[in-house]
N, C-alpha and C positions, 0 to 999 in steps of 0.2 A: 418452591420455586414457579413459573407459570407454565403451562403445559403446551413443552415445544410443538409436539406432535400437530395440536390445534393450530396453533400458529405460521406453521411453515408454509409459504404458499403452494398451490399446484400448479402442475406445467398448462393445466387447462383450465384456459380462463385468464392467467396472467397478465397479460396486457390492462385488461378491464378489470384485474383486482388491482393492480398498481395504479390507474387512472381514478377508478372512482373511494378504493378506500385507503391505501398507501400513501399515495403524495396529496390528498387534502388532512389527511390526520400530519402528516409531514409539515405540512404550511401551516398550520395553525399553532406551530411548536418551532416554527425556525426564524431565525435572527441571522442574515446574510450581511457581511459587508466587509471593508478592508481593515488590516492593521499594517504598522511598516515597523521594521526592525530597523533597517535601514532608512534615509531620507530620500525619498521619492521611489522607493522599491515595494508596492504594496501586495500585500500576499493575502490573497481573496481566500476568506475561512465563512463556514455557517457554523452557528449551536441552536442545538434542539434541546427543548430543556423536558426531563419525563415529569411525570404526573408526582409521582414518587420516591426519587431518587437516592438509590445509594452509592453512587461514587461517577467519576465523570470518566469517559472512555474517548480518548484522545484515538482518530485512524487516520492511518498514515500510508495513501493509496501508491498504486502501482506504476509502473511507466505508460505514459501515454493515455494515465486516468484523469478520470475527472469527481467533486463531489457526485452529480449525478448519477455516475455506476455503483455508487452505495448505498441510492436510495432505499433499497431493501433491507439491506444491514443494518442502517442509522434505524430503519422501524425496526429490527429485533431488538436493538441495544438499549431504547426506548422504553422497550413492552417491557424490558427485562429491568427497567431500573435504572437507566445509565444516561445521563446526560451526555450530550453528542459532539464532539469540539471535531472538525475537522476542515483543515487547509488544502487549498492545492498549490504542490508542491512549486517553486522557482519553474517556468517554462511549459507549465501545464494550464487549461486553460484557461480563468479570469485573473490570475494570479502574474507578477512580474515578467518579463523574462529578458535576457542578457541583454547587455548593448547588439544594437544591429540585427538584434532575432525579434523584433515586435512585425516584421512583416513575412517572416518565414514561419508560417503558424505548424506546418507539418513536422517540423524540425526540432526535437530539444535538445539543448544545448547548454553545458553548465560551465563554470570557469573551475570551481572545487567541489566536492562532496558534503564539504563543513557545510556550504550554504544551505544546502538541503535539510541535514539537522541543526544548525543555529536556526533556521527559520520555525522548526518543526516545536522546538525549544521554547522557542519565542511565543508560539501560540498556547501552548501544554500549560506556561507558566500563569497565560491571560488566564485561562481556563481554572488555575489551583487558587488563584488571588480572586478569581471572583466569587469561587467557593471552596471557603477556606475550610466548612466543614466534615468535605466529602474526600475520597479518596481519588487518584488518578488511576487510571489503567490505560495499556496501552497497545494500538491494535493496528497493526500494518504489515501491507499483502506485497511480496515481489519487490520492485527497488523500494518501496515504502519500509516492507520488512528490515533489509538490509539497513535506511535509514532510520526507521527507529531502534536497533539493536544498538547503534554508535550514539544516538540520542541517552538511551538507558544506562550506557557506558561514560558517558560524559556528564547526566547529571543522576547519578545514580540513587540518589536523594526521593527525589522526583514522582516516582512511580511505584507501585504498589505492588501489579503483577503486571508481564507483557503476553501476550499471544503474537506470534508470526504466521502467518500464513503463507507458505511455499514462499520464504524470504531470499532474496538474492542476496545471500553471501558471496556467491560469485554467480556470472551470469554465464552462458552455455555460448560459444560460440563457431557452431555447427561442428563439421569433421576437424578447423582449424586447431593445432592443438594449443592448449592456453600459453603456454612461454612467447610461443611463435606471433601467437594474436597480440597479445599485452605489448611485444617488444615492437611491432610494424606500427601498433596504432599510435606509438609514445615515438616513433621517427617520423611520420604524420603529421605530429601534431608541432614537434619543432621544424617539420617542414614549411608549416602556416597555414596547413588545413583543420585545425581542432575545430572551427566550426563550419565545417563541409559536412556534406551525408556519408554516412557509412558505404561501403562500397556497394552491399546489395540492398541499401535503402534510400527510399525514393519519396516525393511527395504523395501526400494522400489523393486517393483516386476513388476511393468508395465502393472498391470491389471487394472489401471481406469476404471470406465464406466462413459458413458455420465448420464447413469440414475440417476444414485449417486452423480453427481457432483454439485457445485455451479455455473454452468452455464445454459442459457435457449437456446443459442445459440448452434446446434450441429456443426456447421461450424469452428465454433472457438473455441470449444475444441477441434476437431478434430486436429486443426493447431496447438495448443500448444502442444497435448500430444504426436504428430510426434517430436516436436524439445526437449522434454522433453526427449524421447528414443534415441535418437541418442548421447545424449551429459549427456554423467557420472555428469557433475557440476551443472543441471539443475533437477538433480533427489532426491532434499529432498520433504521428503514428512513426518514426523516424528519429532516429539516435547521429549525432554527431560525432565523431572523434575525440573531439573533447570529453563525450558525456562519457565514451568506453575508455578514455585513458583513468577518469575520476572513478569510474565502477572497478578497475583494476586498486586504485588507491583505497576503496572502501574496502573492498576484500582485505588487505594486505591489514589494512586499521582493525577488523574486526579478528583476523586469522591469528593477530600477533599483539594486539593490545586490551581490544574490547571485551572481549569475552572473561579477564581478567578482573573487570571493573564493573559488573553489571552484578549487582546485588540483591536484586529483586525476584522470585518467582516467575521462570522464563517455561513456556507451551511454546513447541516448534511443529504446525502441521505439515507435513508434505506427501503431496498429489502421488501415487502412482506412477501414473504415466506422463511425467515430467517431460517437459522437453524444453523449456525456455534458462531454467537458472540449475544451478549443479547439487544435485543431491549428496552425492558423497563431500562435497565441502559444507552443506547444510551438518550432516551426522559430525563430521569432525569441530565444527565448532560444537555441538551442544555436548561431544563425548568432552573434548576441553574440560567444561568447564566439571562435570559430572566426577571426571577423572581428581578433578583437583578438592572437591569435595562439596560441591557444589549439587546433591541429591535432588532440588528442586528444580533444575535444569532439562527438561524431557523432550523428548521427538514422539511423536506417532503417525505411522505412515497411515496414512487414507486410503482403501485398495477404491479401485473404480474411479479414480477422481481424475482431470488433468490439471494443470498450472493454476486455472481460478476453480479453487474447490470450494467458493462461496458459490459460484454457477453452476453447481450439479443439481440432479434431480430431487427431488421432495423427501426421498428415504435417507440421504446419505446425509442430507443436509441438516435431517431432526438427528443424525448421530453427529454432525458435524459441531452446532450452536449449542445440543446440549452437554456438548465437551468442553465449549469457550467458557459456557455461564456457568458451570461448576466449579470451574477453575476458576473463575475470578470471586467465583463464591463463597469457596472454604476460606 
C-alpha cells in the first residue's frame, strides 16, 4: 500500500499545493461530460483514470456540494489505484435541475429521492460497463451517503464495498423534534410550498464562516469557499420543503427496507462533533445489519472531527484514509 503519511496534504501551503500539484495531476487524467438517464436531463460527471487501477471508486457527494469540493479526495483515490467516477446530483452544480428551478441556483429541490438513487446507479453502471474487469467501490458523504446506501440496496450485485462518511441516514432539524418537523413539512408540501425555501434557509450571500462550518481544516474550507464565490453554479446553500420531505422518505426507506438488501461489506465513519445528521440513526442502521448476522457492517467513530471528516487536519486524515483504503483492499 502507498505511504499515506507522505501523501496527505498539510495545512501549510495547502492552496498552493492544490494549484501546482493536485489540480495539474487531476487535469491530465480527467474526462468531464454529460450523460442522460432521462431525455433532456443531463447529469454532469467526471471520470479520472488511475495509472495502475485495482478498482473503480464512485463518489456520491453531499448536500450543496460539487465535484470541485472533492478534488483532494479524488487525488487520493487515484494514488491508491482507483479510477474515479463522480456525478453531480440533480439540482447541484452543472447537472440538471427540476422544472422551474433553473434560475434559483441557491435552492436544492427534488421531486423524489429515488431520482438521486437512479442517477447514481446509472453513472455507476456506465463505469462498470467501461471497465468490466474491475470491481466497483462506492464512497458516499452526508446526503450522498444516504443515497449511496439506498443505491447499494437497490443494486446489491453492483458494488464490491461501501464507505459511508457521516451519512445522512436522517438529517438533524435543530431543536424541533423529528416527528413534528416531518409532519409540518408534509403539510407545507400539500399546501403547495414544496419548491419553496425551508423557513431558516435563504439565497446564497457568500458570508459563510469557518467557525460555523462542518470543517476542522481552515485551509480546506477557504479553498472551496473561493471556488464557490467565483462560480454561481456552485452556490447552492438551501433546501426546499420538497427536499426535506424526500429526506424523510429516504430515512424511512433506509431504516425499514434498505438495510436488509445491502449485500457487500459496509464501513460507516461517524464524526464526533456532528451537528448536521443523526448519529443515533447511523448507529441504528449499522446495528440492524449486524444483529441480523452481517458482521461486515461496521461503524467507526472518529474523534476530533466535524461532519466533513475529510476536511480535518493532516494527522486525522492519515488515520481516516488509511482506514478507507485498507477496507477497500482487504
